PyMOL Python script that loads the backbone (N, CA, C, O; Angstrom):
from pymol import cmd

cmd.read_pdbstr("""\
ATOM      1  N   MET A   1       1.856  -7.735 -14.281  1.00  0.00           N
ATOM      2  CA  MET A   1       3.520  -8.012 -13.337  1.00  0.00           C
ATOM      3  C   MET A   1       3.142  -8.575 -11.729  1.00  0.00           C
ATOM      4  O   MET A   1       2.194  -8.373 -10.969  1.00  0.00           O
ATOM      5  N   PRO A   2       4.047  -9.155 -11.668  1.00  0.00           N
ATOM      6  CA  PRO A   2       3.806  -9.697  -9.412  1.00  0.00           C
ATOM      7  C   PRO A   2       3.929  -8.774  -9.185  1.00  0.00           C
ATOM      8  O   PRO A   2       2.866  -8.251  -9.518  1.00  0.00           O
ATOM      9  N   ARG A   3       4.816  -7.724  -8.622  1.00  0.00           N
ATOM     10  CA  ARG A   3       4.863  -6.936  -7.956  1.00  0.00           C
ATOM     11  C   ARG A   3       3.433  -5.620  -8.214  1.00  0.00           C
ATOM     12  O   ARG A   3       3.586  -4.492  -7.746  1.00  0.00           O
ATOM     13  N   LEU A   4       2.322  -5.942  -8.882  1.00  0.00           N
ATOM     14  CA  LEU A   4       1.233  -5.421  -8.526  1.00  0.00           C
ATOM     15  C   LEU A   4       0.766  -5.893  -7.810  1.00  0.00           C
ATOM     16  O   LEU A   4       0.614  -5.108  -6.875  1.00  0.00           O
ATOM     17  N   ARG A   5       0.347  -6.882  -7.587  1.00  0.00           N
ATOM     18  CA  ARG A   5      -0.416  -7.177  -6.375  1.00  0.00           C
ATOM     19  C   ARG A   5       0.308  -7.903  -5.267  1.00  0.00           C
ATOM     20  O   ARG A   5       1.493  -8.179  -5.453  1.00  0.00           O
ATOM     21  N   PRO A   6      -0.261  -8.232  -4.163  1.00  0.00           N
ATOM     22  CA  PRO A   6       0.190  -8.856  -2.702  1.00  0.00           C
ATOM     23  C   PRO A   6       0.949 -10.043  -2.903  1.00  0.00           C
ATOM     24  O   PRO A   6       0.987 -10.491  -4.049  1.00  0.00           O
ATOM     25  N   PRO A   7       1.524 -10.599  -2.047  1.00  0.00           N
ATOM     26  CA  PRO A   7       2.131 -12.035  -2.957  1.00  0.00           C
ATOM     27  C   PRO A   7       0.938 -13.133  -2.680  1.00  0.00           C
ATOM     28  O   PRO A   7      -0.083 -12.946  -2.018  1.00  0.00           O
ATOM     29  N   SER A   8       1.197 -13.896  -3.118  1.00  0.00           N
ATOM     30  CA  SER A   8      -0.514 -15.013  -3.601  1.00  0.00           C
ATOM     31  C   SER A   8      -0.142 -15.848  -2.099  1.00  0.00           C
ATOM     32  O   SER A   8      -0.508 -17.023  -2.082  1.00  0.00           O
ATOM     33  N   ALA A   9       0.566 -15.318  -0.826  1.00  0.00           N
ATOM     34  CA  ALA A   9       0.168 -16.167   0.120  1.00  0.00           C
ATOM     35  C   ALA A   9      -0.588 -15.628   0.841  1.00  0.00           C
ATOM     36  O   ALA A   9      -0.878 -16.245   1.865  1.00  0.00           O
ATOM     37  N   LEU A  10      -1.230 -14.241   0.612  1.00  0.00           N
ATOM     38  CA  LEU A  10      -2.537 -13.409   1.024  1.00  0.00           C
ATOM     39  C   LEU A  10      -3.274 -13.649   0.988  1.00  0.00           C
ATOM     40  O   LEU A  10      -3.588 -12.933   0.038  1.00  0.00           O
ATOM     41  N   THR A  11      -4.683 -14.485   1.350  1.00  0.00           N
ATOM     42  CA  THR A  11      -6.154 -13.828   1.290  1.00  0.00           C
ATOM     43  C   THR A  11      -6.506 -12.576   0.860  1.00  0.00           C
ATOM     44  O   THR A  11      -6.425 -11.568   1.563  1.00  0.00           O
ATOM     45  N   PRO A  12      -6.974 -12.614  -0.511  1.00  0.00           N
ATOM     46  CA  PRO A  12      -7.532 -11.018  -0.344  1.00  0.00           C
ATOM     47  C   PRO A  12      -7.903 -10.060   0.634  1.00  0.00           C
ATOM     48  O   PRO A  12      -7.855  -8.835   0.749  1.00  0.00           O
ATOM     49  N   LYS A  13      -8.097 -10.548   0.969  1.00  0.00           N
ATOM     50  CA  LYS A  13      -8.671  -9.669   3.071  1.00  0.00           C
ATOM     51  C   LYS A  13      -7.698  -9.530   3.142  1.00  0.00           C
ATOM     52  O   LYS A  13      -7.548  -8.398   2.684  1.00  0.00           O
ATOM     53  N   ARG A  14      -6.405 -10.034   3.527  1.00  0.00           N
ATOM     54  CA  ARG A  14      -5.460  -9.971   4.095  1.00  0.00           C
ATOM     55  C   ARG A  14      -4.338  -9.020   3.389  1.00  0.00           C
ATOM     56  O   ARG A  14      -3.663  -8.181   3.985  1.00  0.00           O
ATOM     57  N   GLY A  15      -4.278  -9.318   2.022  1.00  0.00           N
ATOM     58  CA  GLY A  15      -3.592  -8.370   1.063  1.00  0.00           C
ATOM     59  C   GLY A  15      -4.329  -7.113   1.340  1.00  0.00           C
ATOM     60  O   GLY A  15      -3.462  -6.242   1.414  1.00  0.00           O
ATOM     61  N   GLU A  16      -5.310  -6.670   1.500  1.00  0.00           N
ATOM     62  CA  GLU A  16      -6.022  -5.111   1.226  1.00  0.00           C
ATOM     63  C   GLU A  16      -4.833  -4.301   2.003  1.00  0.00           C
ATOM     64  O   GLU A  16      -3.890  -3.639   1.571  1.00  0.00           O
ATOM     65  N   ARG A  17      -5.446  -4.763   3.892  1.00  0.00           N
ATOM     66  CA  ARG A  17      -4.467  -3.619   3.827  1.00  0.00           C
ATOM     67  C   ARG A  17      -2.736  -3.499   3.594  1.00  0.00           C
ATOM     68  O   ARG A  17      -2.241  -2.580   2.941  1.00  0.00           O
ATOM     69  N   PRO A  18      -2.227  -4.183   4.002  1.00  0.00           N
ATOM     70  CA  PRO A  18      -1.064  -3.758   3.584  1.00  0.00           C
ATOM     71  C   PRO A  18      -1.049  -2.893   1.869  1.00  0.00           C
ATOM     72  O   PRO A  18      -0.256  -1.966   1.705  1.00  0.00           O
ATOM     73  N   GLU A  19      -1.704  -3.195   1.069  1.00  0.00           N
ATOM     74  CA  GLU A  19      -1.970  -3.100  -0.382  1.00  0.00           C
ATOM     75  C   GLU A  19      -2.274  -0.913   0.310  1.00  0.00           C
ATOM     76  O   GLU A  19      -1.471   0.015   0.225  1.00  0.00           O
ATOM     77  N   LEU A  20      -3.343  -0.914   0.744  1.00  0.00           N
ATOM     78  CA  LEU A  20      -3.748   0.601   1.265  1.00  0.00           C
ATOM     79  C   LEU A  20      -2.565   0.899   1.888  1.00  0.00           C
ATOM     80  O   LEU A  20      -2.125   1.863   1.261  1.00  0.00           O
ATOM     81  N   THR A  21      -1.941   0.671   2.606  1.00  0.00           N
ATOM     82  CA  THR A  21      -0.958   0.738   3.471  1.00  0.00           C
ATOM     83  C   THR A  21       0.544   1.527   2.406  1.00  0.00           C
ATOM     84  O   THR A  21       1.276   2.510   2.525  1.00  0.00           O
ATOM     85  N   LEU A  22       0.437   0.820   1.786  1.00  0.00           N
ATOM     86  CA  LEU A  22       1.511   1.163   0.337  1.00  0.00           C
ATOM     87  C   LEU A  22       1.160   2.592  -0.402  1.00  0.00           C
ATOM     88  O   LEU A  22       1.736   3.593  -0.830  1.00  0.00           O
ATOM     89  N   LEU A  23      -0.153   2.040  -0.274  1.00  0.00           N
ATOM     90  CA  LEU A  23      -0.933   3.487  -1.340  1.00  0.00           C
ATOM     91  C   LEU A  23      -0.848   4.801  -0.419  1.00  0.00           C
ATOM     92  O   LEU A  23      -0.869   5.870  -1.030  1.00  0.00           O
ATOM     93  N   ALA A  24      -0.763   4.840   0.852  1.00  0.00           N
ATOM     94  CA  ALA A  24      -0.689   5.407   1.828  1.00  0.00           C
ATOM     95  C   ALA A  24       0.198   6.349   1.978  1.00  0.00           C
ATOM     96  O   ALA A  24       0.059   7.567   2.094  1.00  0.00           O
ATOM     97  N   TRP A  25       1.353   5.514   1.961  1.00  0.00           N
ATOM     98  CA  TRP A  25       2.708   5.572   2.055  1.00  0.00           C
ATOM     99  C   TRP A  25       3.373   6.433   0.850  1.00  0.00           C
ATOM    100  O   TRP A  25       4.196   7.332   1.018  1.00  0.00           O
ATOM    101  N   LEU A  26       2.788   5.926  -0.578  1.00  0.00           N
ATOM    102  CA  LEU A  26       3.284   6.631  -1.510  1.00  0.00           C
ATOM    103  C   LEU A  26       2.456   8.463  -1.496  1.00  0.00           C
ATOM    104  O   LEU A  26       2.919   9.496  -1.980  1.00  0.00           O
ATOM    105  N   GLN A  27       1.579   8.322  -0.999  1.00  0.00           N
ATOM    106  CA  GLN A  27       0.974   9.646  -1.354  1.00  0.00           C
ATOM    107  C   GLN A  27       1.373  10.031  -0.712  1.00  0.00           C
ATOM    108  O   GLN A  27       1.617  11.103  -1.267  1.00  0.00           O
ATOM    109  N   THR A  28       1.886  10.149   0.541  1.00  0.00           N
ATOM    110  CA  THR A  28       2.530  11.236   1.494  1.00  0.00           C
ATOM    111  C   THR A  28       3.874  11.399   1.144  1.00  0.00           C
ATOM    112  O   THR A  28       4.628  12.030   1.885  1.00  0.00           O
ATOM    113  N   ASN A  29       4.331  10.803  -0.109  1.00  0.00           N
ATOM    114  CA  ASN A  29       5.515  11.258  -0.587  1.00  0.00           C
ATOM    115  C   ASN A  29       6.243  10.421   0.083  1.00  0.00           C
ATOM    116  O   ASN A  29       7.312  10.981   0.326  1.00  0.00           O
ATOM    117  N   ARG A  30       6.210   8.751   0.760  1.00  0.00           N
ATOM    118  CA  ARG A  30       7.224   7.699   1.451  1.00  0.00           C
ATOM    119  C   ARG A  30       7.200   8.682   2.734  1.00  0.00           C
ATOM    120  O   ARG A  30       8.302   9.201   2.909  1.00  0.00           O
ATOM    121  N   GLY A  31       6.309   9.031   3.590  1.00  0.00           N
ATOM    122  CA  GLY A  31       5.700  10.019   4.619  1.00  0.00           C
ATOM    123  C   GLY A  31       6.190   8.839   5.992  1.00  0.00           C
ATOM    124  O   GLY A  31       6.657   7.705   5.890  1.00  0.00           O
ATOM    125  N   SER A  32       5.925   9.487   6.986  1.00  0.00           N
ATOM    126  CA  SER A  32       6.342   9.582   7.989  1.00  0.00           C
ATOM    127  C   SER A  32       5.120   8.258   8.732  1.00  0.00           C
ATOM    128  O   SER A  32       4.003   8.178   8.222  1.00  0.00           O
ATOM    129  N   ALA A  33       5.412   7.534   9.649  1.00  0.00           N
ATOM    130  CA  ALA A  33       4.658   6.911  10.127  1.00  0.00           C
ATOM    131  C   ALA A  33       2.790   7.522  10.618  1.00  0.00           C
ATOM    132  O   ALA A  33       1.722   7.088  10.185  1.00  0.00           O
ATOM    133  N   PRO A  34       3.031   8.590  11.598  1.00  0.00           N
ATOM    134  CA  PRO A  34       2.279   9.564  11.678  1.00  0.00           C
ATOM    135  C   PRO A  34       1.207  10.385  10.621  1.00  0.00           C
ATOM    136  O   PRO A  34       0.092  10.874  10.804  1.00  0.00           O
ATOM    137  N   GLU A  35       1.993  10.304   9.573  1.00  0.00           N
ATOM    138  CA  GLU A  35       1.568  11.586   8.285  1.00  0.00           C
ATOM    139  C   GLU A  35       0.690   9.951   7.782  1.00  0.00           C
ATOM    140  O   GLU A  35      -0.506   9.925   8.069  1.00  0.00           O
ATOM    141  N   VAL A  36       1.320   8.580   7.019  1.00  0.00           N
ATOM    142  CA  VAL A  36       0.195   7.420   6.626  1.00  0.00           C
ATOM    143  C   VAL A  36      -1.016   7.150   7.694  1.00  0.00           C
ATOM    144  O   VAL A  36      -2.185   7.080   7.317  1.00  0.00           O
ATOM    145  N   ALA A  37      -0.415   6.927   9.808  1.00  0.00           N
ATOM    146  CA  ALA A  37      -1.740   6.808  10.436  1.00  0.00           C
ATOM    147  C   ALA A  37      -2.770   8.122  10.203  1.00  0.00           C
ATOM    148  O   ALA A  37      -3.949   7.767  10.231  1.00  0.00           O
ATOM    149  N   ALA A  38      -2.626   9.178  10.039  1.00  0.00           N
ATOM    150  CA  ALA A  38      -3.191   9.940   9.440  1.00  0.00           C
ATOM    151  C   ALA A  38      -4.057   9.775   8.816  1.00  0.00           C
ATOM    152  O   ALA A  38      -5.180   9.765   9.319  1.00  0.00           O
ATOM    153  N   GLY A  39      -3.809   9.537   7.152  1.00  0.00           N
ATOM    154  CA  GLY A  39      -4.549   9.532   6.137  1.00  0.00           C
ATOM    155  C   GLY A  39      -5.302   7.701   5.947  1.00  0.00           C
ATOM    156  O   GLY A  39      -5.848   7.226   4.951  1.00  0.00           O
ATOM    157  N   LEU A  40      -5.065   7.096   7.198  1.00  0.00           N
ATOM    158  CA  LEU A  40      -5.661   6.168   6.872  1.00  0.00           C
ATOM    159  C   LEU A  40      -6.787   6.263   7.806  1.00  0.00           C
ATOM    160  O   LEU A  40      -7.913   5.861   7.511  1.00  0.00           O
ATOM    161  N   GLY A  41      -6.408   6.931   9.226  1.00  0.00           N
ATOM    162  CA  GLY A  41      -7.370   7.358  10.353  1.00  0.00           C
ATOM    163  C   GLY A  41      -7.342   6.122  11.313  1.00  0.00           C
ATOM    164  O   GLY A  41      -8.258   5.576  11.927  1.00  0.00           O
ATOM    165  N   ILE A  42      -5.174   5.689  11.207  1.00  0.00           N
ATOM    166  CA  ILE A  42      -5.328   4.875  12.668  1.00  0.00           C
ATOM    167  C   ILE A  42      -4.179   4.957  13.214  1.00  0.00           C
ATOM    168  O   ILE A  42      -3.711   6.007  12.774  1.00  0.00           O
ATOM    169  N   HIS A  43      -3.482   4.516  13.864  1.00  0.00           N
ATOM    170  CA  HIS A  43      -3.162   4.770  15.193  1.00  0.00           C
ATOM    171  C   HIS A  43      -1.668   4.507  14.572  1.00  0.00           C
ATOM    172  O   HIS A  43      -1.342   3.629  13.772  1.00  0.00           O
ATOM    173  N   PRO A  44      -0.781   5.614  15.229  1.00  0.00           N
ATOM    174  CA  PRO A  44       0.993   5.355  14.755  1.00  0.00           C
ATOM    175  C   PRO A  44       1.138   4.555  14.312  1.00  0.00           C
ATOM    176  O   PRO A  44       0.980   4.323  13.114  1.00  0.00           O
ATOM    177  N   GLN A  45       1.632   3.581  15.475  1.00  0.00           N
ATOM    178  CA  GLN A  45       1.909   2.309  15.970  1.00  0.00           C
ATOM    179  C   GLN A  45       1.289   1.520  15.278  1.00  0.00           C
ATOM    180  O   GLN A  45       2.103   0.627  15.041  1.00  0.00           O
ATOM    181  N   THR A  46       0.086   1.210  14.658  1.00  0.00           N
ATOM    182  CA  THR A  46      -0.485   0.587  13.544  1.00  0.00           C
ATOM    183  C   THR A  46      -0.088   0.655  12.270  1.00  0.00           C
ATOM    184  O   THR A  46       0.362  -0.235  11.549  1.00  0.00           O
ATOM    185  N   ALA A  47      -0.281   1.738  12.061  1.00  0.00           N
ATOM    186  CA  ALA A  47       0.940   2.756  10.861  1.00  0.00           C
ATOM    187  C   ALA A  47       2.951   1.939  10.530  1.00  0.00           C
ATOM    188  O   ALA A  47       3.641   1.815   9.518  1.00  0.00           O
ATOM    189  N   ARG A  48       3.032   1.803  11.108  1.00  0.00           N
ATOM    190  CA  ARG A  48       4.400   1.333  12.318  1.00  0.00           C
ATOM    191  C   ARG A  48       4.683   0.130  12.079  1.00  0.00           C
ATOM    192  O   ARG A  48       5.822  -0.336  12.110  1.00  0.00           O
ATOM    193  N   ARG A  49       3.872  -0.351  11.872  1.00  0.00           N
ATOM    194  CA  ARG A  49       3.485  -2.036  11.991  1.00  0.00           C
ATOM    195  C   ARG A  49       3.587  -2.379  10.532  1.00  0.00           C
ATOM    196  O   ARG A  49       4.206  -3.291   9.985  1.00  0.00           O
ATOM    197  N   ARG A  50       2.793  -1.380  10.010  1.00  0.00           N
ATOM    198  CA  ARG A  50       1.647  -1.982   8.517  1.00  0.00           C
ATOM    199  C   ARG A  50       3.018  -1.785   7.572  1.00  0.00           C
ATOM    200  O   ARG A  50       3.340  -2.474   6.604  1.00  0.00           O
ATOM    201  N   LEU A  51       3.652  -0.760   8.080  1.00  0.00           N
ATOM    202  CA  LEU A  51       4.959  -0.449   6.962  1.00  0.00           C
ATOM    203  C   LEU A  51       5.668  -1.253   6.810  1.00  0.00           C
ATOM    204  O   LEU A  51       5.888  -1.821   5.740  1.00  0.00           O
ATOM    205  N   ARG A  52       6.513  -1.610   8.554  1.00  0.00           N
ATOM    206  CA  ARG A  52       7.237  -2.183   8.317  1.00  0.00           C
ATOM    207  C   ARG A  52       7.129  -4.081   7.577  1.00  0.00           C
ATOM    208  O   ARG A  52       8.188  -4.568   7.180  1.00  0.00           O
ATOM    209  N   ARG A  53       5.856  -4.913   7.485  1.00  0.00           N
ATOM    210  CA  ARG A  53       4.997  -5.597   6.507  1.00  0.00           C
ATOM    211  C   ARG A  53       4.888  -4.918   5.503  1.00  0.00           C
ATOM    212  O   ARG A  53       4.919  -5.762   4.607  1.00  0.00           O
ATOM    213  N   VAL A  54       4.757  -3.750   4.946  1.00  0.00           N
ATOM    214  CA  VAL A  54       4.748  -3.780   3.581  1.00  0.00           C
ATOM    215  C   VAL A  54       6.429  -3.676   3.534  1.00  0.00           C
ATOM    216  O   VAL A  54       6.612  -3.836   2.327  1.00  0.00           O
ATOM    217  N   GLN A  55       7.306  -3.563   3.923  1.00  0.00           N
ATOM    218  CA  GLN A  55       8.347  -3.616   3.167  1.00  0.00           C
ATOM    219  C   GLN A  55       9.292  -4.872   3.354  1.00  0.00           C
ATOM    220  O   GLN A  55      10.380  -4.830   2.780  1.00  0.00           O
ATOM    221  N   ARG A  56       9.001  -5.876   4.034  1.00  0.00           N
ATOM    222  CA  ARG A  56       8.702  -6.893   3.598  1.00  0.00           C
ATOM    223  C   ARG A  56       8.229  -7.956   2.733  1.00  0.00           C
ATOM    224  O   ARG A  56       8.725  -9.047   2.455  1.00  0.00           O
ATOM    225  N   LEU A  57       7.099  -7.356   2.352  1.00  0.00           N
ATOM    226  CA  LEU A  57       6.356  -8.035   1.085  1.00  0.00           C
ATOM    227  C   LEU A  57       6.624  -7.173   0.290  1.00  0.00           C
ATOM    228  O   LEU A  57       5.592  -7.140  -0.379  1.00  0.00           O
ATOM    229  N   PHE A  58       7.211  -6.520  -0.077  1.00  0.00           N
ATOM    230  CA  PHE A  58       7.463  -5.224  -1.353  1.00  0.00           C
ATOM    231  C   PHE A  58       9.559  -5.137  -1.512  1.00  0.00           C
ATOM    232  O   PHE A  58      10.295  -4.673  -2.382  1.00  0.00           O
ATOM    233  N   ALA A  59       9.738  -5.618  -0.609  1.00  0.00           N
ATOM    234  CA  ALA A  59      11.443  -5.095  -0.209  1.00  0.00           C
ATOM    235  C   ALA A  59      11.551  -4.344  -1.728  1.00  0.00           C
ATOM    236  O   ALA A  59      10.937  -3.321  -2.034  1.00  0.00           O
ATOM    237  N   VAL A  60      12.470  -5.090  -2.595  1.00  0.00           N
ATOM    238  CA  VAL A  60      13.390  -4.141  -3.480  1.00  0.00           C
ATOM    239  C   VAL A  60      12.854  -3.007  -4.431  1.00  0.00           C
ATOM    240  O   VAL A  60      13.352  -1.964  -4.855  1.00  0.00           O
ATOM    241  N   ALA A  61      11.445  -3.727  -4.620  1.00  0.00           N
ATOM    242  CA  ALA A  61      10.262  -2.592  -5.323  1.00  0.00           C
ATOM    243  C   ALA A  61      10.447  -1.594  -5.092  1.00  0.00           C
ATOM    244  O   ALA A  61      10.357  -0.839  -6.060  1.00  0.00           O
ATOM    245  N   LEU A  62      10.823  -0.921  -3.690  1.00  0.00           N
ATOM    246  CA  LEU A  62       9.827   0.275  -2.876  1.00  0.00           C
ATOM    247  C   LEU A  62      11.819   1.202  -3.145  1.00  0.00           C
ATOM    248  O   LEU A  62      12.042   2.335  -2.719  1.00  0.00           O
ATOM    249  N   ILE A  63      12.510   0.655  -3.623  1.00  0.00           N
ATOM    250  CA  ILE A  63      13.891   1.710  -4.197  1.00  0.00           C
ATOM    251  C   ILE A  63      13.623   1.910  -5.503  1.00  0.00           C
ATOM    252  O   ILE A  63      13.847   3.059  -5.884  1.00  0.00           O
ATOM    253  N   ASP A  64      13.040   0.834  -6.650  1.00  0.00           N
ATOM    254  CA  ASP A  64      12.591   1.801  -7.473  1.00  0.00           C
ATOM    255  C   ASP A  64      11.661   2.461  -7.911  1.00  0.00           C
ATOM    256  O   ASP A  64      10.487   2.146  -7.714  1.00  0.00           O
ATOM    257  N   PRO A  65      12.159   3.854  -8.816  1.00  0.00           N
ATOM    258  CA  PRO A  65      11.177   4.711  -9.007  1.00  0.00           C
ATOM    259  C   PRO A  65      10.225   4.203 -10.260  1.00  0.00           C
ATOM    260  O   PRO A  65       9.439   5.141 -10.395  1.00  0.00           O
ATOM    261  N   ASP A  66       9.912   3.261 -11.185  1.00  0.00           N
ATOM    262  CA  ASP A  66       8.959   2.852 -11.778  1.00  0.00           C
ATOM    263  C   ASP A  66       8.641   1.776 -10.831  1.00  0.00           C
ATOM    264  O   ASP A  66       7.472   1.833 -10.452  1.00  0.00           O
ATOM    265  N   ALA A  67       9.388   0.726 -10.289  1.00  0.00           N
ATOM    266  CA  ALA A  67       8.071   0.216  -9.496  1.00  0.00           C
ATOM    267  C   ALA A  67       7.450   0.811  -8.594  1.00  0.00           C
ATOM    268  O   ALA A  67       6.354   0.265  -8.463  1.00  0.00           O
ATOM    269  N   ARG A  68       7.576   1.653  -7.898  1.00  0.00           N
ATOM    270  CA  ARG A  68       6.814   2.144  -6.710  1.00  0.00           C
ATOM    271  C   ARG A  68       5.331   3.081  -7.729  1.00  0.00           C
ATOM    272  O   ARG A  68       4.155   3.388  -7.536  1.00  0.00           O
ATOM    273  N   PHE A  69       6.169   3.184  -8.604  1.00  0.00           N
ATOM    274  CA  PHE A  69       4.865   4.094 -10.305  1.00  0.00           C
ATOM    275  C   PHE A  69       3.619   3.206 -10.289  1.00  0.00           C
ATOM    276  O   PHE A  69       2.405   3.372 -10.174  1.00  0.00           O
ATOM    277  N   GLU A  70       4.593   2.044 -10.480  1.00  0.00           N
ATOM    278  CA  GLU A  70       3.267   0.174 -10.703  1.00  0.00           C
ATOM    279  C   GLU A  70       2.550   0.409  -9.523  1.00  0.00           C
ATOM    280  O   GLU A  70       1.426   0.908  -9.567  1.00  0.00           O
ATOM    281  N   LEU A  71       3.136   0.071  -8.388  1.00  0.00           N
ATOM    282  CA  LEU A  71       2.900  -0.315  -7.029  1.00  0.00           C
ATOM    283  C   LEU A  71       1.605   0.666  -6.340  1.00  0.00           C
ATOM    284  O   LEU A  71       0.819   0.346  -5.449  1.00  0.00           O
ATOM    285  N   GLU A  72       1.714   2.087  -7.177  1.00  0.00           N
ATOM    286  CA  GLU A  72       0.576   3.004  -6.856  1.00  0.00           C
ATOM    287  C   GLU A  72      -0.539   2.983  -7.825  1.00  0.00           C
ATOM    288  O   GLU A  72      -1.714   3.183  -7.518  1.00  0.00           O
ATOM    289  N   VAL A  73      -0.126   2.744  -8.949  1.00  0.00           N
ATOM    290  CA  VAL A  73      -0.995   2.700 -10.199  1.00  0.00           C
ATOM    291  C   VAL A  73      -2.109   1.203  -9.453  1.00  0.00           C
ATOM    292  O   VAL A  73      -3.281   1.176  -9.077  1.00  0.00           O
ATOM    293  N   SER A  74      -1.526   0.634  -9.487  1.00  0.00           N
ATOM    294  CA  SER A  74      -2.995  -0.505  -9.771  1.00  0.00           C
ATOM    295  C   SER A  74      -3.813  -0.548  -7.967  1.00  0.00           C
ATOM    296  O   SER A  74      -4.933  -0.892  -7.589  1.00  0.00           O
ATOM    297  N   PRO A  75      -3.295  -0.322  -7.657  1.00  0.00           N
ATOM    298  CA  PRO A  75      -4.402  -0.100  -6.147  1.00  0.00           C
ATOM    299  C   PRO A  75      -5.514   1.203  -6.275  1.00  0.00           C
ATOM    300  O   PRO A  75      -6.689   1.239  -5.909  1.00  0.00           O
ATOM    301  N   ARG A  76      -4.506   2.477  -7.074  1.00  0.00           N
ATOM    302  CA  ARG A  76      -5.574   3.562  -7.272  1.00  0.00           C
ATOM    303  C   ARG A  76      -7.050   2.652  -8.450  1.00  0.00           C
ATOM    304  O   ARG A  76      -8.263   2.747  -8.262  1.00  0.00           O
ATOM    305  N   GLY A  77      -6.572   2.117  -9.205  1.00  0.00           N
ATOM    306  CA  GLY A  77      -7.288   1.719 -10.018  1.00  0.00           C
ATOM    307  C   GLY A  77      -8.107   1.117  -9.572  1.00  0.00           C
ATOM    308  O   GLY A  77      -9.249   1.525  -9.782  1.00  0.00           O
ATOM    309  N   ARG A  78      -7.894  -0.326  -8.621  1.00  0.00           N
ATOM    310  CA  ARG A  78      -8.687  -1.281  -7.513  1.00  0.00           C
ATOM    311  C   ARG A  78      -9.775  -0.137  -6.873  1.00  0.00           C
ATOM    312  O   ARG A  78     -10.963  -0.457  -6.859  1.00  0.00           O
ATOM    313  N   LEU A  79      -9.417   1.046  -6.401  1.00  0.00           N
ATOM    314  CA  LEU A  79     -10.043   1.397  -5.363  1.00  0.00           C
ATOM    315  C   LEU A  79     -11.198   2.605  -6.252  1.00  0.00           C
ATOM    316  O   LEU A  79     -12.042   3.344  -5.747  1.00  0.00           O
ATOM    317  N   ASN A  80     -10.787   2.412  -7.850  1.00  0.00           N
ATOM    318  CA  ASN A  80     -11.298   3.594  -8.546  1.00  0.00           C
ATOM    319  C   ASN A  80     -12.623   2.892  -8.831  1.00  0.00           C
ATOM    320  O   ASN A  80     -13.689   3.504  -8.912  1.00  0.00           O
ATOM    321  N   ARG A  81     -12.476   1.373  -9.001  1.00  0.00           N
ATOM    322  CA  ARG A  81     -13.564   1.022 -10.127  1.00  0.00           C
ATOM    323  C   ARG A  81     -14.347   0.567  -8.451  1.00  0.00           C
ATOM    324  O   ARG A  81     -15.459   0.056  -8.584  1.00  0.00           O
ATOM    325  N   LEU A  82     -14.075   0.651  -7.636  1.00  0.00           N
ATOM    326  CA  LEU A  82     -15.220   0.007  -6.389  1.00  0.00           C
ATOM    327  C   LEU A  82     -15.354   1.230  -6.019  1.00  0.00           C
ATOM    328  O   LEU A  82     -15.980   1.258  -4.960  1.00  0.00           O
ATOM    329  N   SER A  83     -15.049   2.321  -6.403  1.00  0.00           N
ATOM    330  CA  SER A  83     -16.146   3.739  -5.377  1.00  0.00           C
ATOM    331  C   SER A  83     -17.010   4.028  -6.664  1.00  0.00           C
ATOM    332  O   SER A  83     -17.736   4.963  -6.324  1.00  0.00           O
ATOM    333  N   ARG A  84     -17.350   3.640  -8.200  1.00  0.00           N
ATOM    334  CA  ARG A  84     -17.841   3.803  -8.902  1.00  0.00           C
ATOM    335  C   ARG A  84     -19.454   2.741  -8.826  1.00  0.00           C
ATOM    336  O   ARG A  84     -19.461   1.580  -8.420  1.00  0.00           O
ATOM    337  N   PRO A  85     -20.257   3.232  -9.147  1.00  0.00           N
ATOM    338  CA  PRO A  85     -21.770   2.782  -8.928  1.00  0.00           C
ATOM    339  C   PRO A  85     -21.980   2.231 -10.006  1.00  0.00           C
ATOM    340  O   PRO A  85     -21.956   2.860 -11.064  1.00  0.00           O
ATOM    341  N   PRO A  86     -22.290   0.613  -9.909  1.00  0.00           N
ATOM    342  CA  PRO A  86     -22.582  -0.622 -11.066  1.00  0.00           C
ATOM    343  C   PRO A  86     -23.250   0.024 -12.609  1.00  0.00           C
ATOM    344  O   PRO A  86     -23.511  -0.741 -13.537  1.00  0.00           O
TER     345      PRO A  86
END
""", "prot")
cmd.dss("prot")
cmd.show_as("cartoon", "prot")
cmd.util.cbc("prot")
cmd.orient("prot")
């Protein structure tokens, strides 16, 4: 599904930040910028900027619970595959 990956206009490297920010936001139960920042180890203002971008990129999907679930599952799976030794 298209919503499971960042927009194709983003390079894989540029798509990683919004995806990780989205995952942190979902894991904090749609928490505040300071909560997201703490989870990512970044400054709260950086988290605010990234969260605004996530909102622009994933807009309507953030409102739908099923879509939010799909958006969380996808990066978790990718991160899990990356963290396993070959």
